[in-house]
TIMAR-917608 format. One line per field, with one value per residue (C-alpha): residue in one letter; x, y, z. Coordinates in steps of 0.2 Angstrom, whole numbers. Layout:
# residues N
code: c(a, ...)
X: c(X, ...)
Y: c(Y, ...)
Z: c(Z, ...)
# end
This chain:
# residues 347
code: c(m, t, k, s, s, p, l, l, i, v, l, c, m, l, l, s, a, v, r, a, d, a, n, n, g, i, t, e, q, y, i, a, q, a, l, q, g, d, l, s, s, a, q, v, l, f, s, g, g, q, s, a, g, l, t, a, g, s, a, e, l, s, r, q, f, q, s, r, f, i, d, r, e, d, e, s, s, p, g, t, g, d, g, l, a, d, r, v, i, s, a, y, r, i, y, w, s, r, s, l, t, g, e, i, s, e, e, q, a, g, i, r, l, r, d, s, l, s, q, i, l, a, g, q, v, e, t, s, a, p, p, s, a, d, e, l, y, p, e, l, g, r, a, l, n, g, r, g, f, h, v, l, h, d, d, a, p, p, l, k, d, l, i, l, w, k, s, e, e, v, r, q, y, s, v, r, l, s, d, s, t, e, n, v, v, v, v, f, l, s, d, i, f, s, m, g, w, k, d, y, a, t, f, g, l, a, f, t, t, g, w, v, e, d, g, r, l, y, c, v, d, w, a, y, d, r, q, s, e, k, f, e, v, s, y, l, k, h, e, s, r, h, l, a, d, l, r, n, f, p, d, l, s, s, a, d, l, e, y, r, a, k, l, t, e, l, a, f, a, s, k, t, t, m, q, l, l, n, d, f, t, r, k, s, a, m, n, p, a, a, p, h, a, y, a, n, y, r, v, t, r, d, i, y, r, k, i, h, n, g, p, m, p, d, s, g, n, p, w, a, q, v, n, a, a, k, i, s, r, a, a, r, s, l, l, e, t, d, t, v, k, l, r, s, g, g, p)
X: c(27, 43, 37, 52, 48, 55, 49, 29, 30, 19, 17, 0, 2, -12, -8, -19, -30, -23, -18, -30, -17, -12, -14, -4, 11, 24, 19, 14, 29, 39, 28, 31, 53, 51, 41, 55, 66, 77, 75, 92, 84, 68, 78, 78, 60, 56, 69, 69, 58, 46, 43, 35, 18, 21, 3, 1, 0, 18, 25, 21, 28, 46, 47, 44, 59, 70, 68, 67, 79, 95, 89, 88, 80, 67, 80, 83, 66, 51, 43, 39, 41, 53, 72, 76, 62, 67, 85, 77, 66, 82, 95, 81, 78, 95, 95, 78, 88, 105, 100, 86, 95, 108, 121, 131, 124, 109, 122, 133, 117, 111, 132, 130, 108, 114, 130, 119, 108, 120, 127, 107, 105, 122, 118, 101, 104, 123, 128, 144, 146, 138, 124, 127, 118, 102, 101, 102, 82, 76, 86, 78, 63, 61, 68, 53, 45, 50, 44, 26, 29, 27, 37, 40, 55, 60, 63, 52, 62, 71, 73, 70, 55, 50, 35, 32, 17, 8, -10, -17, -38, -40, -56, -61, -68, -73, -65, -71, -59, -58, -53, -55, -63, -49, -53, -44, -38, -36, -26, -29, -12, -13, -5, 10, 24, 32, 25, 41, 51, 35, 28, 43, 50, 32, 26, 7, 3, 10, 13, 11, -8, -6, 3, 3, 10, 11, -5, -15, -17, -9, -20, -17, -33, -35, -32, -49, -66, -73, -88, -81, -76, -57, -56, -68, -57, -41, -36, -47, -46, -30, -22, -30, -24, -7, -12, -17, -2, 9, 1, 0, 14, 28, 43, 34, 43, 35, 34, 24, 14, 8, 5, -8, -15, -20, -27, -38, -44, -49, -57, -70, -70, -84, -84, -69, -63, -55, -49, -40, -34, -28, -18, -9, -7, 2, 15, 19, 37, 48, 57, 59, 66, 54, 38, 24, 29, 33, 19, 7, 16, 14, -6, -9, 3, -7, -26, -21, -15, -34, -44, -36, -22, -9, 3, -2, 0, 14, 1, -14, -28, -27, -45, -51, -65, -66, -78, -76, -87, -74, -58, -65, -68, -49, -41, -52, -48, -31, -30, -35, -23, -7, -16, -17, 0, 11, -3, 6, 25, 25, 33)
Y: c(69, 65, 60, 62, 68, 57, 63, 64, 43, 34, 17, 6, -11, -26, -44, -51, -64, -71, -87, -102, -112, -91, -98, -114, -114, -114, -100, -89, -92, -89, -70, -68, -69, -56, -45, -40, -43, -54, -74, -79, -95, -96, -110, -119, -119, -127, -138, -145, -157, -147, -147, -164, -159, -142, -140, -135, -116, -119, -128, -114, -102, -115, -112, -95, -92, -105, -93, -75, -77, -91, -91, -72, -73, -60, -43, -37, -38, -28, -26, -6, -3, 11, 9, 22, 13, -4, -1, 9, -5, -17, -8, -10, -29, -32, -22, -31, -48, -47, -37, -50, -64, -59, -61, -44, -31, -18, -4, -11, -17, 2, 8, -3, 4, 22, 19, 10, 23, 38, 28, 25, 46, 50, 39, 49, 66, 77, 84, 87, 81, 64, 69, 69, 57, 72, 78, 58, 53, 70, 72, 54, 55, 69, 62, 49, 60, 71, 51, 52, 41, 45, 39, 35, 30, 33, 24, 8, 2, -12, -6, 8, 7, 11, 12, 19, 21, 30, 35, 44, 49, 60, 60, 70, 60, 65, 53, 50, 46, 47, 60, 72, 72, 73, 79, 70, 69, 53, 51, 33, 24, 14, 7, 2, -5, -9, -10, -12, -20, -32, -36, -42, -54, -63, -63, -53, -58, -42, -26, -10, -1, 19, 32, 47, 65, 84, 80, 69, 51, 39, 25, 7, 8, -12, -14, -12, -14, 6, 3, -13, -8, -12, 4, 13, 8, -4, 13, 27, 27, 20, 33, 46, 43, 43, 63, 67, 60, 65, 84, 84, 71, 72, 68, 50, 35, 24, 7, 24, 30, 11, 8, 18, 15, -2, 1, 13, 1, -11, 2, 6, -10, -23, -36, -39, -37, -55, -55, -41, -43, -63, -56, -44, -60, -70, -57, -51, -49, -41, -30, -15, -14, -20, -6, -14, -31, -24, -10, -30, -38, -21, -19, -38, -37, -21, -28, -42, -36, -24, -37, -54, -40, -53, -63, -65, -86, -93, -105, -109, -96, -80, -74, -88, -83, -63, -55, -44, -28, -30, -28, -14, -5, -11, -4, 11, 15, 8, 23, 40, 34, 35, 51, 57, 53, 63, 80, 79, 75, 58, 44)
Z: c(-143, -134, -114, -104, -88, -75, -58, -66, -75, -66, -73, -71, -75, -78, -78, -95, -94, -110, -106, -102, -91, -83, -65, -68, -54, -65, -75, -61, -53, -73, -72, -52, -58, -75, -66, -53, -68, -67, -77, -70, -65, -76, -85, -73, -69, -88, -87, -68, -61, -61, -79, -80, -75, -88, -96, -118, -110, -101, -113, -126, -112, -109, -130, -132, -118, -125, -141, -135, -122, -126, -145, -143, -161, -161, -154, -172, -184, -173, -191, -187, -207, -201, -199, -185, -176, -180, -171, -156, -151, -154, -145, -131, -133, -132, -118, -107, -113, -106, -91, -86, -89, -78, -95, -86, -74, -76, -75, -88, -100, -98, -100, -118, -122, -124, -132, -143, -145, -149, -161, -169, -166, -172, -190, -192, -185, -192, -174, -171, -158, -150, -138, -120, -108, -105, -122, -129, -126, -129, -147, -150, -146, -159, -169, -169, -166, -188, -190, -185, -167, -149, -137, -119, -115, -96, -78, -73, -59, -60, -79, -92, -102, -121, -127, -144, -154, -168, -166, -149, -145, -133, -117, -102, -87, -69, -57, -36, -26, -7, -4, -19, -39, -51, -67, -81, -98, -106, -120, -127, -136, -152, -163, -154, -157, -142, -129, -113, -105, -94, -109, -118, -105, -99, -118, -117, -99, -90, -98, -94, -97, -93, -86, -78, -83, -85, -79, -88, -92, -105, -108, -116, -129, -130, -115, -107, -109, -105, -100, -87, -68, -73, -84, -68, -53, -61, -71, -69, -49, -51, -61, -53, -37, -44, -50, -36, -24, -36, -34, -14, -9, -25, -15, -13, -20, -34, -22, -9, -23, -30, -12, -13, -29, -26, -9, -19, -30, -17, -9, -23, -32, -31, -44, -44, -30, -23, -41, -37, -19, -25, -40, -25, -17, -30, -35, -22, -16, -2, -13, -14, -30, -36, -35, -40, -32, -18, -17, -15, -3, 8, 1, 8, 23, 29, 24, 32, 47, 48, 47, 59, 70, 65, 53, 34, 37, 27, 18, 15, 6, 18, 13, 13, 29, 22, 9, -3, 10, 23, 10, 3, 23, 27, 12, 14, 33, 27, 13, 26, 42, 26, 20, 39, 40, 24, 26, 43, 39, 43, 34)
# end
């Protein structure tokens, strides 16, 4: 199955807790830079004065960064066992690496990616002429489908994404939101060979766990315990909010969609409320080009303003005197207000 409907795809991202020092300052700064698609100053982060206090985990992250983005040792070794899939993944890795490090502009890197993929496809499919830009990705998807792969290649601002997998399991769920109940089909993915640019940039510290497309939810199977609040709230309710919003408000930007989905998480969470809010706060940036980071900024700004009737402080822990119940009420109120504005045709 080829996923190629950009207006109907909204990616869901999860921050992994795999590393023991995930709260280390340098590691956090690296992740924040990576998720905005800009690792141009990451080498300075590791080699500057701050590096004297590197933990073992951050030192390993520095080593991985050197290997992947400076020495570029893994661009051509995806190891899928399939020549076409390996060449496609390698082309994306080169594109991600050059874009993330700022070696060339994202626009130039995108042109080179399309040229590389066109050459790969020409070597795979006999055609009288190279495919047009509109035909390239569907044709490449069909070629990969014929080899047993499913593929998502689409815009995931600020970069283009590639998720490539082989196995799927389909389940149905009924998901209660604040203003509707969504009956959803979830496709669980396994045997994944490319997890996308966020996973590549952060060495698995942050990655796409699913998306909404054509009325279905897609979920990376191993990313969640299906009995956990993370799955029930941060995946099912988050993605079901996207599904409802794509149907009711099809012109919403990616940042607006993420803003409403993250408010939905906070409105329904109980065990993970503070973890979510602290995570949104750490990963926020006033950068509209990075939808997740910008939505985090808007959510935390608006939650704080709703509770304290004033701007967030520039330092310290803004949530020290706030309990989960207040956060939930504030998030639900903000979501309801935003829905009323949208239904009335407001911004």
